[in-house]
C-alpha positions in Angstrom: -12.4 7.2 29.4 -9.5 6.6 27.2 -8.9 8.6 24.0 -7.9 6.8 20.9 -5.9 8.5 18.5 -7.7 8.1 15.0 -4.5 8.7 13.0 -2.6 6.1 15.0 -5.6 3.6 14.4 -5.6 4.9 10.7 -2.0 4.3 10.0 -2.2 0.5 11.9 -4.8 -0.4 9.6 -3.4 1.1 6.0 0.2 -0.5 7.4 -1.8 -4.0 7.6 -3.0 -3.4 3.9 0.7 -2.7 2.8 1.5 -5.9 4.5 -1.2 -7.7 2.5 -0.1 -6.5 -0.7 3.6 -7.4 0.3 2.5 -10.9 0.9 0.5 -11.4 -2.2 3.5 -9.8 -4.1 6.1 -12.3 -2.6 3.5 -15.2 -3.7 3.9 -14.0 -7.2 6.4 -15.7 -9.5 9.8 -13.6 -9.7 9.6 -10.7 -11.8 11.0 -7.2 -12.4 7.3 -5.7 -11.6 6.9 -7.7 -8.4 10.4 -6.5 -7.2 9.8 -3.0 -7.8 6.4 -3.2 -6.2 7.8 -4.6 -3.1 10.4 -1.9 -3.2 7.5 0.6 -3.2 5.7 -1.2 -0.2 8.9 -0.5 1.8 8.7 3.3 0.5 4.9 3.5 1.1 5.4 1.8 4.9 8.2 4.2 5.4 6.3 7.4 4.4 3.4 6.2 6.5 5.2 5.5 9.7 6.8 9.1 9.4 3.7 10.6 8.0 5.3 12.2 5.3 2.4 13.5 3.1 4.1 13.9 0.0 6.2 10.9 0.2 3.1 9.0 1.3 1.3 10.3 -1.7 4.0 9.6 -4.1 4.6 6.0 -3.1 0.8 5.1 -2.9 0.2 6.2 -6.3 3.2 4.3 -7.9 2.5 1.4 -6.1 -1.1 1.6 -6.8 -0.3 2.2 -10.5 2.2 -0.6 -10.5 -0.4 -3.4 -9.1 -3.9 -2.3 -10.4 -5.2 -2.7 -14.0 -4.7 -2.0 -16.8 -0.8 -1.4 -16.2 -0.4 -4.6 -14.1 0.8 -8.2 -15.3 0.6 -9.0 -11.7 -2.2 -11.5 -10.7 -5.6 -11.4 -9.1 -4.4 -11.8 -5.5 -2.2 -8.8 -5.9 -4.6 -6.9 -7.6 -7.4 -7.5 -4.8 -4.8 -6.4 -2.2 -4.1 -3.2 -3.8 -7.6 -2.4 -4.5 -8.0 -3.2 -0.7 -5.2 -0.9 0.2 -6.5 1.9 -2.0 -9.9 1.7 0.0 -7.7 1.7 3.2 -5.9 4.9 2.3 -9.2 6.7 1.2 -10.9 5.8 4.3 -7.8 6.9 6.5 -7.8 10.2 4.4 -4.1 9.5 3.3 -3.3 10.9 -0.3 -2.9 8.5 -3.2 
């Protein structure tokens, strides 16, 4: 019976959610907030792929803070994607 690496499966699922946030941000009107959040998506993706726990925690915290209420001026699609990312991070056991 083949074994599945749960960490790899978790990583792939979380990366899908990072891509969803990225897509929602690209659909937003151009703004400094969207650009900064896209940069954080890149940082978070790198930290996840390298499983750099402190980098992952910091990038996730920053991205979620930028994209979730009350601090965000970004639209509902971004906020929904960010909320889904937050849930995926929690389910995967990744720090955020």
